[in-house]
N, C-alpha and C positions, 0 to 999 in steps of 0.2 A: 439200592439193590438188595433183595432179600437173600439171606443165606439159603443155599439151595437145600441144605438139610432140614430147614425149617419149613419148607414147602411140602405139600402132598402131590401125588402124581396119580395118573391113570395109565393103564396099559395102552390107551389110545394116544399117548404122547402129550397129554395136557398137563400143565402144572397149575396147582391151586394154592392160593394164599387165603388163609381163613383168618378173618377178623371179626369176631363176634358171629353175627348172622349173615355177614356179607362175605362172599367168596369171589376173589378176583382170579380170572382164568387167562392162561396164555397157552402157546405151544412151546415145548422144550427146544433147547438148542439142537438136540439130536434130530427132532422133527424138522426144524428149520433148515439144518444142513441137508437133510435127505430131499426136502422140497427143492432146494436151490434158490435162486434169486426170486424173492417174492415181489410180485408186480401188482397184485390187487387183493384186497380184503373185503368180504362181504360181512358186515357186522349186523347183529340183531337190533331191534328198536327197543329203546327204553320203554319199560312197562310191559314188554312182551313176556308171557308166560313160557317157561321152558320145561321140558320133561326129560328126566334122566335117561340117557341113552339116545336121545334124539339129536339130529344135527341142529346146531344153533348158528354156526358161522362157517364160511368157506375161506380158505386161504389159497390163492392161485399163484403159482409160479411159473417160470419159463419152462419147467419140466412137467408140472402136473397140478392137480387141484387136491388140496387136503381138506377134509371135513373136520370140524371142531364139534364135539359132543357136549351136551350138558351132563356134568357129573352128578347132578341131583336135580329134583324138581325145584323150581323157584321162579322168581321174577327178575328180569334184567333191570338193574337200577342205574347203570352207567356203562358207556361204551367209550373206547378209546379212539376218539376222532383223529388223533395224531397218526394213527396207523392207516387210516383211510387216505390221508394226504400223503403220507410217507411210508408206504408198505415195507420199504427196506428196513424199518425199525425192527421188524420181526427177525430179520437176519443179524442185524447189528446189536440188538439188545433184547434178546427173547425174554429174559426174566425181569426186565425193568421197564424200559420205555415201550417194549413191544407187546405189552399186555393187551388183551382183546376186549374183555367185557367183565362186569361184575354183576352177580346175582345175589338177591336176598333169599335166604332159605329159612324154612321152619327148623325148629330144634329136632323134630321128628325126622325130617329129611336128612339133616346132617348126621344124626345117629344111625340112619340106615345106609349112609354112604359107605363105599368099599374102596377108599383110597389106599394107595400104597406109599411107602416111605422111599427116600432116595436110594437106599440100598437095594430094595426090591426092584426099583425102576432101572437101576444100573445093571441088575442082573438080567433084565428083559432086553436091554439094549446092548449088553456086552461091553459096556464102557467102564 
């Protein structure tokens, strides 16, 4: 499990783990709790180009559907097939086993990203 303070966040309730030019993305525990019991996840395809701010994935719960946005331009390099088979991983382990997908980004795209840290994200959620 990543230390939450080492992750980056978006105001749209995504967390981002940066490892060189690969970003792993999931939804935060706050978002998972607000969604309720997750029952289905629509993941992108490996090799798919994604654009910053565009919907990449959807997480469906018993309450509603949440959209997951690309935090930067890039290409999907890996998806978490385990959450397709076991969507409850998003509720049970949002920052570890419940990750959604990884994208490879250019250094320019990463430099232009406007991520926030845990403190700023906590201020948004009131947690």
